[in-house]
C-alpha positions as CSV (number, residue, x, y, z in Angstrom):
1,X,22.3,20.5,-26.0
2,X,22.4,19.2,-22.5
3,X,19.4,18.3,-20.7
4,X,20.0,18.8,-16.9
5,X,17.4,17.0,-14.6
6,X,16.0,18.8,-11.8
7,X,17.5,18.1,-8.4
8,X,14.3,16.5,-7.1
9,X,14.4,13.9,-10.0
10,X,18.1,13.3,-10.3
11,X,18.1,12.3,-6.5
12,X,15.7,9.6,-6.8
13,X,16.9,6.0,-7.4
14,X,15.1,3.5,-9.5
15,X,11.6,2.9,-8.4
16,X,11.9,-0.6,-6.9
17,X,8.6,-2.2,-8.6
18,X,10.0,-1.0,-12.0
19,X,13.2,-3.1,-11.2
20,X,11.2,-6.0,-10.5
21,X,9.2,-5.7,-13.6
22,X,12.4,-5.5,-15.7
23,X,13.8,-8.5,-14.0
24,X,10.6,-10.6,-14.8
25,X,10.8,-9.3,-18.5
26,X,14.2,-10.3,-18.9
27,X,13.5,-13.9,-17.9
28,X,10.3,-14.2,-20.1
29,X,12.4,-12.8,-22.9
30,X,14.8,-15.9,-22.5
31,X,12.0,-18.2,-22.7
32,X,11.7,-19.0,-18.9
33,X,8.4,-19.9,-17.4
34,X,8.0,-17.2,-15.0
35,X,5.7,-17.0,-11.9
36,X,5.5,-13.3,-10.8
37,X,5.1,-12.5,-7.2
38,X,7.2,-9.3,-7.6
39,X,4.7,-6.4,-8.1
40,X,1.3,-6.4,-6.1
41,X,-1.0,-6.0,-9.1
42,X,-3.7,-8.7,-9.1
43,X,-4.1,-10.8,-12.3
44,X,-7.7,-11.6,-11.6
45,X,-10.3,-9.8,-13.6
46,X,-12.3,-6.8,-12.1
47,X,-15.5,-8.3,-10.9
48,X,-18.4,-8.4,-13.5
49,X,-20.7,-6.1,-11.6
50,X,-18.2,-3.3,-11.7
51,X,-17.5,-3.8,-15.3
52,X,-21.4,-3.7,-16.0
53,X,-21.7,-0.7,-13.9
54,X,-19.1,1.0,-15.9
55,X,-20.6,0.1,-19.1
56,X,-24.0,1.6,-18.1
57,X,-22.2,4.7,-16.7
58,X,-20.2,5.5,-20.0
59,X,-23.6,6.0,-21.7
60,X,-25.4,7.9,-18.6
61,X,-22.2,10.2,-18.5
62,X,-22.1,10.7,-22.3
63,X,-22.3,14.7,-21.6
64,X,-20.6,14.7,-18.3
65,X,-17.4,16.9,-19.2
66,X,-14.7,17.2,-16.8
67,X,-15.2,15.3,-13.5
68,X,-15.4,17.2,-10.3
69,X,-11.9,18.1,-8.8
70,X,-13.1,16.7,-5.4
71,X,-15.0,13.7,-6.6
72,X,-18.7,13.2,-7.9
73,X,-21.2,13.5,-5.1
74,X,-22.7,10.2,-5.6
75,X,-18.9,8.5,-5.2
76,X,-18.3,10.6,-2.2
77,X,-21.7,9.6,-0.6
78,X,-21.0,6.0,-1.5
79,X,-17.5,6.2,0.2
80,X,-19.0,7.7,3.2
81,X,-21.7,5.0,3.4
82,X,-19.2,2.4,3.2
83,X,-17.0,4.1,6.0
84,X,-20.2,4.1,8.1
85,X,-21.0,0.4,7.5
86,X,-17.5,-0.8,7.7
87,X,-15.8,1.4,10.6
88,X,-18.7,3.0,12.1
89,X,-17.4,6.4,11.2
90,X,-19.5,9.2,10.2
91,X,-18.4,11.5,7.3
92,X,-19.9,14.4,5.7
93,X,-19.3,13.8,2.0
94,X,-19.3,17.4,1.2
95,X,-16.2,18.4,3.3
96,X,-14.6,15.2,4.8
97,X,-14.3,13.1,1.7
98,X,-12.3,13.7,-1.6
99,X,-11.7,11.3,-4.5
100,X,-8.2,10.4,-5.4
101,X,-6.7,8.9,-8.6
102,X,-6.1,5.6,-6.7
103,X,-4.2,5.9,-3.4
104,X,-0.9,6.4,-4.9
105,X,-1.7,9.8,-6.5
106,X,-3.1,11.2,-3.3
107,X,-0.4,9.8,-0.9
108,X,2.3,11.3,-3.2
109,X,0.7,14.8,-3.5
110,X,-0.6,15.0,0.2
111,X,2.8,16.6,1.5
112,X,2.4,19.5,-0.9
113,X,-0.4,20.8,1.3
114,X,1.4,20.6,4.5
115,X,5.2,20.5,4.3
116,X,7.6,23.3,3.7
117,X,11.4,22.9,3.0
118,X,13.2,21.6,6.0
119,X,10.0,20.1,7.6
120,X,10.2,16.5,8.5
121,X,7.9,13.5,7.6
122,X,7.9,10.2,9.7
123,X,7.9,7.4,7.3
124,X,8.0,3.8,7.9
125,X,10.7,1.6,6.6
126,X,10.1,-0.8,4.9
127,X,7.2,1.1,3.5
128,X,5.4,2.4,0.4
129,X,7.9,4.4,-1.6
130,X,5.4,7.5,-2.4
131,X,5.5,8.4,1.4
132,X,9.0,9.5,1.2
133,X,9.2,10.5,-2.6
134,X,6.2,12.8,-2.1
135,X,7.9,14.3,0.9
136,X,11.1,15.0,-1.1
137,X,9.0,16.5,-4.1
138,X,7.4,18.9,-1.5
139,X,10.8,20.0,-0.4
140,X,10.6,18.2,3.0
141,X,13.0,15.3,4.5
142,X,11.7,12.0,5.4
143,X,12.7,10.6,8.7
144,X,12.5,6.9,8.6
145,X,11.2,4.7,11.4
146,X,11.9,0.9,11.6
147,X,8.8,-1.4,11.1
148,X,10.3,-4.6,12.8
149,X,9.0,-8.1,13.6
150,X,10.2,-7.8,17.3
151,X,8.1,-4.6,17.9
152,X,5.1,-6.3,16.3
153,X,5.8,-4.4,13.1
154,X,4.5,-1.1,14.9
155,X,6.5,2.0,15.5
156,X,7.8,2.8,18.7
157,X,6.8,6.5,19.1
158,X,8.6,6.8,22.4
159,X,11.8,6.1,20.4
160,X,11.4,9.1,18.1
161,X,13.6,11.9,19.4
162,X,11.9,15.0,20.7
163,X,13.9,17.3,18.2
164,X,12.6,15.2,15.3
165,X,9.2,15.3,16.6
166,X,9.1,19.1,16.7
167,X,10.3,19.4,13.1
168,X,7.4,16.9,12.0
169,X,4.4,17.7,10.2
170,X,3.1,14.2,9.3
171,X,3.4,10.7,10.6
172,X,2.5,7.9,8.2
173,X,1.3,4.6,9.2
174,X,0.1,1.7,7.2
175,X,-2.1,-1.0,8.6
176,X,-2.8,-3.7,7.6
177,X,0.8,-3.3,7.0
178,X,2.5,-3.8,3.5
179,X,4.8,-5.8,3.4
180,X,4.6,-7.4,6.8
181,X,0.7,-8.2,6.8
182,X,0.4,-7.0,10.3
183,X,-2.7,-5.5,11.9
184,X,-2.8,-2.7,14.5
185,X,-4.7,-2.9,17.6
186,X,-7.0,-0.3,18.3
187,X,-4.7,0.6,21.4
188,X,-2.2,1.6,19.1
189,X,-4.2,3.6,16.9
190,X,-5.4,5.4,20.0
191,X,-1.8,5.9,21.0
192,X,-0.8,7.2,17.6
193,X,-3.7,9.7,17.4
194,X,-3.1,11.1,20.8
195,X,0.9,11.4,20.2
196,X,0.3,13.2,17.0
197,X,-2.1,15.6,18.4
198,X,-0.2,16.6,21.4
199,X,2.7,17.4,19.0
200,X,0.8,19.3,16.3
201,X,1.5,16.3,13.8
202,X,-1.0,15.2,11.3
203,X,-1.7,11.4,11.3
204,X,-1.8,10.2,7.9
205,X,-3.1,6.6,7.8
206,X,-2.9,4.4,4.4
207,X,-5.6,1.8,4.7
208,X,-5.3,0.6,0.9
209,X,-5.4,-3.1,2.4
210,X,-8.2,-2.9,4.8
211,X,-10.3,-5.6,3.2
212,X,-7.6,-8.3,2.9
213,X,-7.7,-10.1,6.3
214,X,-7.7,-13.6,7.0
215,X,-8.4,-14.2,10.8
216,X,-11.7,-13.2,12.9
217,X,-10.2,-9.8,13.7
218,X,-11.2,-7.2,11.2
219,X,-8.6,-4.2,10.5
220,X,-9.6,-0.9,12.1
221,X,-9.4,2.4,10.8
222,X,-7.3,5.3,12.4
223,X,-10.5,7.5,11.9
224,X,-12.2,5.4,14.7
225,X,-9.9,7.4,17.0
226,X,-11.6,10.7,15.9
227,X,-11.2,12.8,12.8
228,X,-9.3,15.6,14.5
229,X,-5.8,15.8,12.7
230,X,-6.4,12.5,11.1
231,X,-6.7,11.7,7.3
232,X,-7.0,8.2,5.9
233,X,-6.2,7.0,2.3
234,X,-8.4,4.2,0.6
235,X,-8.4,2.6,-2.7
236,X,-10.4,0.1,-4.9
237,X,-7.4,-1.1,-6.6
238,X,-7.1,-4.1,-4.2
239,X,-10.3,-4.4,-2.6
240,X,-12.1,-4.8,-5.9
241,X,-9.4,-5.6,-8.1
242,X,-9.4,-2.1,-9.9
243,X,-5.8,-1.4,-10.2
244,X,-6.1,0.1,-13.8
245,X,-9.2,2.1,-13.0
246,X,-7.3,4.6,-10.6
247,X,-10.0,5.4,-8.2
248,X,-10.0,6.0,-4.5
249,X,-10.5,8.7,-1.9
250,X,-9.2,10.3,1.2
251,X,-11.3,11.2,4.4
252,X,-10.9,12.7,7.8
253,X,-10.5,16.1,9.5
254,X,-12.2,18.6,6.9
255,X,-9.2,21.1,7.5
256,X,-6.7,18.5,6.1
257,X,-9.1,17.1,3.4
258,X,-9.4,20.9,2.2
259,X,-5.7,21.1,1.9
260,X,-5.4,17.9,-0.2
261,X,-8.3,19.3,-2.4
262,X,-6.6,22.4,-3.0
263,X,-3.4,20.7,-4.2
264,X,-5.3,18.4,-6.4
265,X,-7.6,21.1,-7.9
266,X,-4.2,22.6,-9.4
267,X,-2.8,19.4,-10.5
268,X,-5.3,17.0,-11.8
269,X,-8.9,17.0,-13.1
270,X,-10.0,14.0,-11.3
271,X,-11.0,10.4,-12.2
272,X,-13.4,9.9,-14.9
273,X,-16.9,10.1,-13.4
274,X,-18.1,6.8,-15.1
275,X,-15.2,5.1,-13.2
276,X,-16.5,6.8,-10.0
277,X,-20.0,5.1,-10.6
278,X,-18.4,2.1,-11.2
279,X,-16.4,2.5,-7.8
280,X,-19.6,3.3,-6.2
281,X,-21.1,-0.1,-7.2
282,X,-18.1,-1.9,-6.0
283,X,-18.7,-0.3,-2.6
284,X,-22.3,-1.4,-2.4
285,X,-21.3,-5.1,-2.7
286,X,-19.3,-7.3,-0.3
287,X,-19.8,-10.7,-1.7
288,X,-17.0,-10.3,-4.5
289,X,-14.6,-9.0,-1.6
290,X,-15.2,-12.1,0.4
291,X,-14.7,-14.4,-2.6
292,X,-11.4,-12.8,-2.9
293,X,-10.5,-13.1,0.5
294,X,-11.1,-16.8,0.3
295,X,-9.0,-17.0,-2.9
296,X,-6.1,-15.0,-1.5
297,X,-6.2,-17.0,1.7
298,X,-5.9,-20.2,-0.3
299,X,-2.8,-18.9,-2.1
300,X,-1.3,-17.7,1.0
301,X,-1.6,-21.1,2.7
302,X,0.0,-23.0,-0.2
303,X,2.8,-20.6,-0.5
304,X,3.6,-20.4,3.1
305,X,3.4,-24.2,3.6
306,X,6.0,-24.6,0.9
307,X,8.3,-22.0,2.3
308,X,8.1,-23.8,5.8
309,X,8.6,-27.0,3.9
310,X,12.2,-25.9,2.8
311,X,13.2,-24.9,6.1
312,X,12.3,-21.1,6.4
313,X,10.5,-19.6,9.4
314,X,6.9,-19.4,9.5
315,X,6.0,-15.9,8.2
316,X,2.3,-16.3,7.3
317,X,0.5,-12.8,7.4
318,X,-2.5,-11.9,9.3
319,X,-3.5,-9.7,6.3
320,X,-2.7,-7.9,3.1
321,X,-1.6,-9.4,-0.2
322,X,1.9,-10.0,0.8
323,X,4.2,-12.5,2.5
324,X,7.2,-11.0,4.2
325,X,9.3,-13.9,4.1
326,X,12.6,-14.0,6.3
327,X,15.5,-15.5,4.1
328,X,18.0,-18.0,5.2
329,X,20.6,-17.0,7.9
330,X,23.7,-15.3,6.6
331,X,21.8,-14.3,3.2
332,X,20.6,-10.9,2.1
333,X,17.2,-10.5,0.4
334,X,18.8,-9.6,-2.7
335,X,20.8,-12.7,-2.6
336,X,17.8,-14.9,-1.9
337,X,15.6,-13.3,-4.5
338,X,18.5,-13.9,-7.0
339,X,18.2,-17.7,-5.9
340,X,14.5,-17.6,-6.7
341,X,15.3,-16.3,-10.3
342,X,17.4,-19.6,-11.2
343,X,15.3,-20.8,-14.3
344,X,14.8,-24.2,-12.4
345,X,12.5,-22.1,-9.7
346,X,11.7,-18.8,-11.7
347,X,10.0,-17.1,-9.0
348,X,10.1,-13.3,-9.1
349,X,10.1,-11.5,-5.6
350,X,11.0,-8.1,-4.2
351,X,14.1,-8.0,-2.1
352,X,13.3,-6.4,1.3
353,X,16.3,-4.0,1.0
354,X,14.7,-2.7,-2.2
355,X,11.4,-1.4,-0.4
356,X,13.3,-0.4,2.8
357,X,15.3,2.8,3.7
358,X,18.3,2.9,6.0
359,X,17.8,4.5,9.1
360,X,19.8,7.3,10.8
361,X,22.3,4.4,12.2
362,X,22.8,3.0,8.7
363,X,20.8,-0.2,9.3
364,X,18.2,-1.3,6.8
365,X,15.0,-2.9,8.4
366,X,14.2,-4.8,5.3
367,X,17.5,-6.8,5.2
368,X,17.3,-10.4,5.2
369,X,13.6,-10.5,3.8
370,X,11.9,-11.0,0.4
371,X,8.4,-9.8,-0.3
372,X,6.0,-12.3,-2.1
373,X,2.8,-10.7,-3.5
374,X,-0.1,-13.1,-3.7
375,X,-1.2,-12.1,-7.0
376,X,-0.7,-15.3,-9.2
377,X,-3.4,-17.7,-9.6
378,X,-4.1,-20.4,-7.0
379,X,-2.9,-22.9,-9.9
380,X,0.2,-21.0,-10.5
381,X,0.8,-20.6,-6.7
382,X,0.7,-24.3,-6.3
383,X,3.1,-24.6,-9.4
384,X,5.3,-22.2,-7.6
385,X,5.0,-24.1,-4.4
386,X,6.2,-27.3,-6.2
387,X,9.2,-25.6,-7.7
388,X,10.1,-24.4,-4.1
389,X,10.2,-28.1,-2.8
390,X,13.0,-28.8,-5.1
391,X,15.2,-26.1,-3.5
392,X,18.0,-26.8,-1.3
393,X,19.1,-24.4,1.3
394,X,21.8,-24.2,3.7
395,X,20.0,-24.4,7.1
396,X,17.4,-21.6,7.7
397,X,16.5,-19.4,10.7
C-alpha cells in the first residue's frame, strides 16, 4: 500500500542539525578523529548538585503520578524567583509561568494557540528552525527578516512592510542571539515591545542563552519592558547543561501564557516532576553557571584566536555558545564547512546556509558563514585550534 505523508511533513526539508550529526557519524565510521562543533549539545556533565537533587526527588515523588500540565507549583515558583533576582521581573507563578519540555517544545507548539491559516509570523533568518516549522504546522506562514552583521544582528522593524505587519500575529526575537552571539540593548527591546503593541502583534522572545555572556554587560529580558503582549521562553538545557532532561518554562502576559497552557494540556503530560525538582535546585545555584561561563569563554578565546590566525575576520561573540564565523571571500559556508571536514582537520561545523532561510528577494543572510558550537572540551578545542593552524586559505576577508 502507498503511505502518503501529510503536506505539512512532506513540505519540510531535512532538519539541519540532523544533517550535521550524520556528517560527523560518517567521518567517525571511517576512523577519523572528529572534533564536533556542529550541534549545540554540551558534552560536559550535568552539575552534581542537580543530579543529587534528582536522586532525592525520585524517592520523594514515588507516588506523584502524572505531572501537572502547567508545571509543578514548586518549579514555577523557583522560575519566578529566579526571574525576579536575575531581571527584576515580578511574576505570578499561578498565572504567568508555565513549564515546557525544554524550550524547543514550547516554541514549536506556541503558534498553535495564536495562528490561523493565512496568518504571518515574523521569523529571524538565520534562526532556530522551530520558529518557522511550528508556524507551518499551525497553518501559518513564516515571513523571514534578516539578522545581519551590518545591522548589529538586530531586525530593522521599520523595514517590515505595513501589509506584512497587518497580517502578523507573532514577532520572534532571540537575544543573546543564536548564531551571532549578539546582545540586544534595552533600547531595542523597548522599541520591539512598543512596535508590537501598536500593531497587536505578540512579542515572543527566546532567551535560552541568557546566562552565557562574556563581558560586563548582562543580557536583558524582553519582559523588563512590561508583560503586556510579551512572552519569553527559557530552558535549563544550556544554563545548567540539562539538554537531555527536557525542562524549561515560558513566562509573561497571563493571557498569552493561558493560550500556551491550553495547547499543551491537549498535547503532552508535562516534564516529570522529579526533573522539575532538579531544575528548581539548579535555578537556586549560580556558582555552577559562573564556572561554565569561565570554561566556555576559554574555549571561545582559543578557537577565535586560531581562526584569526589563519586570516579569517575576528568574529568573537559577546555571548551564547556559538561563533558565527565569516568564511574566506568567494567561498560559501557549505564549501568552507566541507574544507573543515578534510580528515587532516576533521572539524564538524554547521554551514550558515543550513540554518538560514532565503528572504523574499531570494538572498540568504546566512551565506558566507559557518557556525561553531563551543561544546567540545577546552582540551579538544585546543586540539582543534592546532589543526586549524595547519590550514592554508586563499586570502580572507
